[in-house]
Backbone as a chain_set.jsonl record, in Angstrom:
{"seq": "MTHYMNLKKSPFEMIKSGYKTIELRLYDEKRSLINVNDEIVFNCNDESITVKVLALHRFENFEALYKALDLLKCGYLPEELSTATAEDMNLYYPPEKQQKYGVVGIEIELK", "coords": {"N": [[16.515, 25.949, -85.789], [19.496, 24.761, -87.301], [22.949, 25.163, -86.955], [26.308, 25.127, -88.223], [29.623, 24.665, -87.198], [33.175, 24.773, -87.165], [35.707, 23.44, -85.025], [38.793, 23.513, -83.22], [40.754, 20.814, -81.839], [41.181, 20.932, -78.937], [39.216, 22.892, -77.789], [36.947, 21.58, -78.751], [36.992, 19.098, -77.396], [36.709, 20.057, -74.791], [34.12, 21.13, -74.828], [32.709, 18.834, -75.452], [33.153, 17.332, -73.136], [31.683, 18.777, -71.365], [32.828, 20.775, -69.906], [33.481, 23.275, -71.078], [31.207, 25.76, -71.643], [30.553, 28.034, -72.928], [30.942, 29.347, -76.041], [33.132, 31.364, -77.863], [32.808, 33.831, -80.292], [33.078, 35.881, -83.267], [30.571, 38.286, -83.896], [29.412, 38.046, -86.536], [27.905, 37.986, -89.868], [27.125, 35.292, -90.132], [26.971, 34.326, -87.435], [25.075, 36.055, -86.426], [22.697, 34.992, -87.151], [22.043, 33.086, -85.332], [19.915, 31.919, -82.769], [18.438, 31.768, -79.458], [17.734, 28.513, -78.286], [18.279, 27.325, -80.725], [20.193, 24.827, -82.532], [23.622, 23.864, -82.558], [26.01, 22.299, -84.499], [29.07, 21.165, -83.824], [32.063, 20.567, -85.471], [34.958, 18.544, -85.618], [37.648, 17.384, -87.135], [36.78, 14.177, -88.01], [34.662, 13.983, -86.303], [31.665, 14.92, -84.552], [29.622, 17.031, -82.471], [26.514, 17.889, -80.968], [24.899, 20.761, -79.78], [22.697, 22.735, -77.709], [21.578, 26.071, -77.912], [21.603, 28.222, -75.246], [21.796, 30.882, -74.416], [22.706, 34.141, -75.643], [25.4, 36.202, -75.419], [26.144, 39.326, -76.049], [28.708, 41.626, -77.001], [30.743, 44.604, -77.434], [33.408, 44.086, -77.937], [36.094, 41.697, -77.345], [37.428, 42.418, -75.047], [35.488, 43.631, -73.383], [33.783, 41.437, -73.127], [35.428, 39.578, -71.769], [35.607, 40.785, -69.296], [33.059, 40.486, -68.33], [32.069, 37.815, -68.5], [32.297, 34.452, -67.161], [35.36, 33.124, -67.306], [36.183, 30.506, -67.004], [34.026, 29.045, -67.916], [34.293, 29.673, -70.516], [36.312, 28.15, -71.44], [38.867, 28.369, -70.359], [41.408, 27.075, -68.237], [41.711, 26.669, -64.647], [44.358, 27.325, -63.823], [45.145, 28.997, -65.837], [43.826, 31.379, -65.636], [45.03, 33.639, -64.438], [46.666, 34.645, -66.391], [45.054, 35.012, -68.537], [43.785, 36.899, -71.216], [41.991, 39.292, -73.145], [43.28, 39.766, -75.495], [44.102, 37.308, -76.354], [42.168, 36.398, -78.083], [42.58, 37.904, -80.334], [44.175, 36.539, -82.066], [42.462, 35.005, -83.528], [40.369, 36.698, -84.281], [40.79, 39.741, -85.562], [41.186, 43.057, -84.068], [39.964, 45.01, -85.725], [37.883, 43.647, -86.991], [36.402, 42.911, -84.782], [35.545, 45.416, -83.965], [33.946, 46.098, -86.149], [31.89, 44.103, -86.231], [31.255, 43.315, -83.598], [31.156, 41.007, -80.787], [30.359, 37.69, -79.567], [29.333, 35.628, -76.878], [28.421, 32.443, -76.904], [26.241, 30.709, -75.144], [25.916, 27.374, -74.227], [24.553, 23.98, -74.121], [25.131, 20.469, -73.965], [23.457, 18.226, -76.158]], "CA": [[17.476, 26.02, -86.865], [20.771, 24.13, -86.996], [24.128, 25.862, -87.464], [27.49, 24.263, -88.261], [30.869, 25.39, -86.945], [34.364, 23.95, -86.956], [36.488, 23.718, -83.828], [40.046, 22.789, -83.024], [40.605, 19.651, -80.954], [41.078, 21.253, -77.513], [37.89, 23.39, -77.412], [35.966, 20.541, -79.06], [36.992, 18.138, -76.282], [36.179, 20.739, -73.606], [32.667, 21.189, -74.977], [32.251, 17.441, -75.398], [33.195, 16.882, -71.744], [30.781, 19.612, -70.574], [33.594, 21.794, -69.18], [33.318, 24.57, -71.762], [29.785, 25.963, -71.923], [30.394, 29.282, -73.693], [31.817, 29.423, -77.215], [33.378, 32.762, -78.215], [32.878, 34.058, -81.74], [32.753, 37.179, -83.838], [29.129, 38.357, -84.165], [29.341, 38.387, -87.95], [26.652, 37.637, -90.537], [26.783, 33.896, -89.841], [26.583, 34.173, -86.029], [23.89, 36.859, -86.12], [21.525, 34.169, -87.456], [21.82, 32.155, -84.224], [18.931, 32.316, -81.765], [18.269, 30.876, -78.317], [17.066, 27.236, -78.596], [18.816, 26.723, -81.948], [21.226, 23.823, -82.338], [24.893, 24.031, -83.262], [26.799, 21.089, -84.666], [30.489, 21.47, -83.874], [32.842, 19.534, -86.145], [36.406, 18.504, -85.42], [38.102, 16.242, -87.927], [35.649, 13.355, -88.437], [33.752, 13.846, -85.171], [30.793, 16.069, -84.342], [28.745, 17.048, -81.304], [25.401, 18.82, -81.115], [24.574, 21.501, -78.562], [21.551, 23.643, -77.754], [21.921, 27.434, -77.525], [20.845, 28.666, -74.077], [21.823, 32.344, -74.328], [23.681, 34.859, -76.47], [25.942, 37.324, -74.667], [26.784, 40.182, -77.049], [29.577, 42.691, -76.518], [31.424, 45.371, -78.483], [34.707, 43.468, -78.221], [36.437, 40.648, -76.39], [37.819, 43.027, -73.778], [34.26, 43.754, -72.591], [33.313, 40.074, -72.858], [36.297, 38.968, -70.758], [35.3, 41.399, -68.003], [31.698, 40.161, -67.911], [31.738, 36.392, -68.468], [33.141, 33.52, -66.407], [36.322, 32.587, -68.27], [36.22, 29.047, -66.88], [32.978, 28.543, -68.815], [34.752, 29.966, -71.879], [37.327, 27.181, -71.821], [40.149, 28.52, -69.681], [41.655, 26.239, -67.068], [41.966, 27.52, -63.47], [45.741, 27.813, -63.779], [45.342, 29.956, -66.927], [43.054, 32.602, -65.386], [45.877, 34.795, -64.097], [47.305, 35.173, -67.605], [44.046, 35.149, -69.595], [43.576, 38.269, -71.678], [41.172, 39.394, -74.353], [44.176, 39.746, -76.649], [44.184, 35.926, -76.821], [41.209, 36.231, -79.181], [43.052, 38.629, -81.512], [44.752, 35.55, -82.975], [41.369, 34.49, -84.361], [39.538, 37.793, -84.77], [41.508, 41.018, -85.389], [40.396, 44.138, -83.471], [39.156, 45.706, -86.731], [36.653, 42.864, -87.194], [35.622, 43.03, -83.552], [34.917, 46.73, -84.004], [32.938, 46.105, -87.198], [30.766, 43.193, -85.984], [31.008, 42.97, -82.211], [31.473, 39.62, -80.472], [29.287, 37.003, -78.85], [29.565, 34.412, -76.115], [27.26, 31.581, -77.16], [26.098, 29.786, -74.021], [25.421, 26.131, -74.812], [24.545, 22.741, -73.362], [25.137, 19.293, -74.815], [22.152, 17.605, -76.412]], "C": [[18.789, 25.385, -86.4], [21.901, 24.881, -87.7], [25.314, 24.925, -87.373], [28.74, 25.116, -88.089], [32.002, 24.386, -86.746], [35.078, 24.399, -85.692], [37.8, 22.961, -83.878], [39.824, 21.74, -81.933], [40.374, 20.029, -79.485], [39.71, 21.825, -77.125], [36.784, 22.374, -77.692], [35.855, 19.555, -77.897], [36.432, 18.764, -75.008], [34.657, 20.855, -73.658], [32.077, 19.789, -74.828], [32.193, 16.928, -73.959], [32.228, 17.662, -70.848], [31.504, 20.7, -69.797], [33.382, 23.183, -69.773], [31.859, 24.719, -72.164], [29.497, 27.304, -72.606], [31.423, 29.29, -74.813], [31.915, 30.883, -77.641], [33.547, 32.9, -79.721], [32.685, 35.533, -82.059], [31.248, 37.18, -84.12], [28.919, 38.845, -85.603], [28.006, 37.935, -88.545], [26.199, 36.223, -90.181], [26.27, 33.746, -88.411], [25.35, 34.996, -85.679], [22.596, 36.117, -86.456], [21.166, 33.209, -86.322], [20.842, 32.756, -83.225], [18.948, 31.328, -80.606], [17.387, 29.705, -78.747], [17.472, 26.634, -79.932], [19.817, 25.638, -81.563], [22.476, 24.234, -83.115], [25.558, 22.666, -83.314], [28.248, 21.54, -84.81], [31.217, 20.284, -84.492], [34.316, 19.692, -85.825], [36.9, 17.229, -86.074], [36.88, 15.438, -88.374], [34.606, 13.173, -87.345], [32.881, 15.098, -85.062], [30.002, 15.896, -83.047], [27.678, 18.107, -81.541], [25.094, 19.454, -79.769], [23.324, 22.343, -78.807], [22.011, 25.006, -77.261], [21.002, 27.872, -76.386], [20.733, 30.18, -73.994], [22.883, 32.89, -75.265], [24.105, 36.104, -75.702], [26.743, 38.193, -75.633], [27.55, 41.323, -76.4], [30.213, 43.411, -77.696], [32.727, 44.716, -78.899], [35.001, 42.423, -77.153], [36.903, 41.208, -75.052], [36.598, 43.152, -72.858], [33.719, 42.372, -72.206], [34.111, 39.442, -71.732], [36.033, 39.536, -69.365], [33.963, 40.903, -67.454], [31.42, 38.668, -67.724], [32.744, 35.584, -67.646], [34.085, 32.825, -67.388], [36.508, 31.078, -68.149], [35.188, 28.42, -67.816], [33.352, 28.756, -70.279], [35.905, 29.063, -72.313], [38.703, 27.373, -71.222], [40.228, 27.553, -68.509], [41.97, 27.136, -65.873], [43.376, 28.109, -63.439], [46.045, 28.828, -64.88], [44.681, 31.308, -66.65], [43.919, 33.822, -65.115], [46.547, 35.406, -65.32], [46.324, 35.345, -68.762], [43.842, 36.614, -69.936], [42.756, 38.25, -72.958], [42.025, 39.373, -75.613], [44.386, 38.328, -77.177], [43.295, 35.722, -78.053], [41.62, 36.972, -80.443], [43.719, 37.7, -82.518], [43.709, 35.036, -83.963], [40.583, 35.615, -85.031], [40.242, 39.121, -84.522], [40.595, 42.111, -84.809], [39.507, 44.874, -84.475], [37.828, 44.975, -86.968], [35.775, 42.904, -85.949], [34.86, 44.354, -83.54], [33.771, 46.765, -85.018], [31.685, 45.308, -86.811], [30.344, 43.074, -84.522], [31.336, 41.492, -82.022], [30.315, 39.013, -79.68], [29.843, 35.814, -78.077], [28.305, 33.582, -76.252], [27.209, 30.554, -76.039], [25.356, 28.544, -74.507], [25.315, 25.014, -73.771], [24.51, 21.587, -74.353], [23.731, 18.747, -74.98], [22.246, 16.126, -76.181]], "O": [[19.14, 25.473, -85.223], [21.813, 25.191, -88.888], [25.328, 24.022, -86.536], [28.901, 26.147, -88.741], [31.796, 23.29, -86.224], [35.059, 25.576, -85.332], [37.902, 21.903, -84.5], [38.833, 21.782, -81.204], [39.461, 19.497, -78.854], [39.083, 21.295, -76.208], [35.797, 22.31, -76.958], [34.752, 19.218, -77.466], [35.759, 18.09, -74.228], [33.985, 20.695, -72.639], [31.064, 19.599, -74.154], [31.286, 16.175, -73.604], [31.977, 17.265, -69.71], [30.86, 21.478, -69.094], [33.134, 24.146, -69.048], [31.331, 23.912, -72.93], [28.34, 27.659, -72.832], [32.628, 29.245, -74.563], [30.897, 31.564, -77.765], [34.327, 32.178, -80.343], [32.2, 36.315, -81.241], [30.709, 36.159, -84.547], [28.334, 39.901, -85.846], [27.091, 37.55, -87.816], [25.012, 35.991, -89.954], [25.242, 33.106, -88.191], [24.646, 34.667, -84.724], [21.512, 36.567, -86.083], [20.104, 32.588, -86.348], [20.924, 33.935, -82.881], [19.412, 30.197, -80.748], [16.415, 29.885, -79.481], [17.046, 25.524, -80.248], [20.234, 25.545, -80.408], [22.399, 24.859, -84.172], [25.657, 21.968, -82.305], [28.613, 22.204, -85.78], [31.013, 19.139, -84.088], [34.85, 20.799, -85.767], [36.601, 16.127, -85.615], [36.019, 15.984, -89.063], [33.751, 12.294, -87.452], [33.302, 16.195, -85.43], [29.749, 14.78, -82.592], [27.915, 19.1, -82.23], [25.036, 18.771, -78.746], [22.949, 22.622, -79.946], [22.76, 25.088, -76.288], [19.78, 27.892, -76.535], [19.711, 30.71, -73.558], [23.831, 32.196, -75.632], [23.278, 36.955, -75.374], [27.87, 37.856, -75.997], [27.12, 41.906, -75.404], [30.224, 42.9, -78.817], [33.115, 44.775, -80.066], [34.257, 42.28, -76.183], [36.783, 40.536, -74.027], [36.677, 42.811, -71.678], [33.254, 42.174, -71.084], [33.534, 38.832, -70.832], [36.217, 38.841, -68.365], [33.758, 40.9, -66.24], [30.613, 38.298, -66.872], [33.892, 35.992, -67.467], [33.643, 32.023, -68.211], [36.95, 30.436, -69.102], [35.447, 27.387, -68.433], [32.804, 28.108, -71.17], [36.416, 29.196, -73.425], [39.623, 26.618, -71.539], [39.219, 27.255, -67.87], [42.449, 28.255, -66.059], [43.557, 29.269, -63.067], [47.103, 29.458, -64.857], [44.947, 32.28, -67.357], [43.571, 34.929, -65.525], [46.954, 36.567, -65.285], [46.715, 35.775, -69.847], [43.738, 37.462, -69.05], [42.825, 37.307, -73.747], [41.543, 39.002, -76.683], [44.802, 38.154, -78.323], [43.642, 34.96, -78.955], [41.077, 36.709, -81.516], [43.818, 38.036, -83.698], [44.036, 34.676, -85.094], [40.183, 35.505, -86.19], [40.288, 39.584, -83.383], [39.384, 42.096, -85.03], [38.414, 45.316, -84.121], [36.783, 45.606, -87.126], [34.548, 42.927, -86.05], [33.691, 44.411, -83.159], [32.742, 47.392, -84.769], [30.562, 45.763, -87.028], [29.186, 42.762, -84.241], [31.739, 40.809, -82.963], [29.426, 39.714, -79.196], [30.712, 35.09, -78.563], [27.242, 33.972, -75.771], [28.031, 29.64, -75.986], [24.296, 28.649, -75.124], [25.903, 25.09, -72.693], [23.938, 21.701, -75.437], [22.917, 18.8, -74.058], [21.256, 15.412, -76.339]]}, "num_chains": 1, "name": "protein.A"}
């Protein structure tokens, strides 16, 4: 199955370069349809890239995810690790939604 998601320029370029290999999302109705070996087409402006889903790492919230996953693979730069916090994701997904749906780290590789 193929899924479609939009990304901002920075994470799009990180995935495109192979640096970012885990995309963080709310585990809502749309993301709960994703399975290992599915494809995701990420769109940014007029450009797209296709990835294969290698694994799904589910957690109750981003705080638990941040403790368990390698944040470099999630798109943080080495110099950002000391200030990285799960609260960074609250800008995109409020705690109430995290509590309702849970969250997922979608491990991917470029196709």
